C-alpha positions as MATLAB code, in Angstrom:
seq = 'XXXXXXXXXXXXXXXXXXXXXXXXXXXXXXXXXXXXXXXXXXXXXXXXXXXXXXXXXXXXXXXXXXXXXXXXXXXXXXXXXXXXXXXXXXXXXXXXXXXXXXXXXXXXXXXXXXXXXXX';
ca = [
     -13.663  -95.096  -65.426;
     -12.750  -91.765  -63.652;
     -10.715  -91.997  -60.129;
     -11.393  -90.242  -56.741;
     -11.036  -86.467  -56.544;
      -9.247  -88.058  -52.896;
      -7.143  -90.338  -54.892;
      -6.310  -88.045  -57.576;
      -5.291  -85.575  -55.009;
      -2.902  -87.868  -53.706;
      -0.924  -88.831  -56.787;
      -0.590  -84.880  -57.282;
       0.434  -85.200  -53.816;
       2.552  -87.922  -53.436;
       3.946  -86.946  -56.570;
       4.886  -83.595  -55.396;
       3.327  -81.726  -58.225;
       3.277  -78.360  -58.733;
       1.579  -76.126  -55.474;
       1.775  -79.552  -54.153;
       2.136  -79.590  -49.938;
       6.102  -81.174  -50.384;
       6.798  -79.386  -53.000;
       5.770  -75.959  -50.869;
       7.720  -77.542  -47.941;
      10.727  -78.836  -49.620;
      11.095  -76.406  -52.406;
      10.038  -73.261  -51.083;
      10.328  -74.117  -47.471;
       6.721  -73.292  -46.162;
       4.904  -74.858  -44.512;
       1.607  -74.819  -46.971;
      -1.919  -74.741  -44.812;
      -4.217  -75.192  -47.295;
      -1.944  -78.109  -49.311;
      -1.190  -79.392  -45.727;
      -5.403  -79.127  -45.568;
      -5.971  -80.686  -48.970;
      -3.552  -83.352  -48.417;
      -4.969  -84.886  -45.036;
      -8.025  -84.718  -45.828;
      -7.595  -86.828  -48.812;
      -5.230  -88.588  -46.784;
      -8.940  -89.129  -44.724;
     -11.111  -90.034  -47.606;
      -8.763  -93.077  -48.475;
      -8.499  -94.385  -45.249;
     -12.787  -94.295  -45.192;
     -12.377  -95.972  -48.165;
      -9.910  -98.453  -48.305;
     -10.093  -99.316  -44.836;
     -11.911 -102.979  -45.363;
      -9.167 -103.858  -48.263;
      -6.488 -105.751  -47.707;
      -4.280 -105.232  -50.460;
      -2.960 -101.653  -50.889;
      -1.011 -100.223  -53.789;
       2.645  -99.927  -53.962;
       2.396  -95.574  -54.800;
      -0.164  -95.345  -52.002;
       1.300  -97.015  -49.250;
       5.104  -94.750  -50.003;
       2.895  -91.328  -49.970;
       1.490  -92.257  -46.667;
       4.531  -93.944  -45.693;
       7.049  -90.982  -46.724;
       4.797  -88.360  -46.841;
       5.473  -88.067  -42.121;
       8.669  -88.662  -41.966;
       9.830  -86.500  -44.947;
       7.724  -83.461  -43.107;
       9.100  -84.623  -39.939;
      12.815  -85.153  -40.229;
      12.911  -81.754  -42.587;
      10.806  -79.373  -40.216;
      13.202  -80.783  -37.529;
      16.414  -78.789  -39.427;
      17.202  -75.637  -37.447;
      16.423  -73.228  -40.266;
      12.509  -74.651  -39.915;
      13.566  -73.162  -35.794;
      11.626  -69.694  -36.059;
       9.541  -70.612  -38.471;
       7.925  -72.815  -36.624;
       8.059  -71.042  -33.495;
       5.592  -68.644  -34.715;
       1.989  -71.175  -34.198;
       4.279  -74.560  -32.574;
       1.106  -76.147  -31.173;
      -0.261  -76.139  -35.105;
       2.690  -77.754  -36.691;
       3.195  -80.996  -33.911;
      -0.777  -80.939  -34.122;
       0.012  -81.303  -38.111;
       2.895  -83.392  -37.940;
       0.295  -85.905  -35.254;
      -2.232  -85.950  -38.263;
       0.426  -87.538  -40.741;
       1.741  -89.822  -38.129;
      -2.113  -90.553  -37.325;
      -3.249  -91.099  -41.227;
      -0.495  -93.234  -41.573;
      -1.397  -95.372  -38.918;
      -4.808  -95.505  -40.076;
      -3.950  -95.989  -43.849;
      -1.561  -98.708  -42.711;
      -3.634 -100.942  -40.025;
      -7.018 -100.454  -40.685;
      -8.393  -97.805  -38.334;
      -7.853  -94.612  -36.907;
      -5.994  -94.095  -34.142;
      -8.557  -92.336  -32.230;
     -12.398  -92.440  -32.051;
     -13.249  -89.274  -32.824;
     -12.648  -87.568  -36.026;
     -10.167  -85.589  -37.515;
     -11.031  -81.712  -36.366;
      -9.495  -78.941  -39.655;
      -6.171  -78.337  -38.849;
];
């Protein structure tokens, strides 16, 4: 039985595999917009697919907890100041998107009635 595409994407992203948002952010010091979109779309699909489940896999919970906190902490470092200044609204919205997806994953409902718009 094959796993859904979103699950494989989350495994790759949460595992900081080559080309993942996390690896680009941490090692290459770049906020890769395509990787961010891939990650957040997979997170959203996961939230939709698992909305009615009471038990969630530990690796998913760890990823949904880790990604928003790491991203916010890492990009608050002074080395990111000029990078984030290029489009502050985008990066603020991106960090908030990760927080909202974690909220949705853990509480089973989106914090917004509006669908997520692509960033």
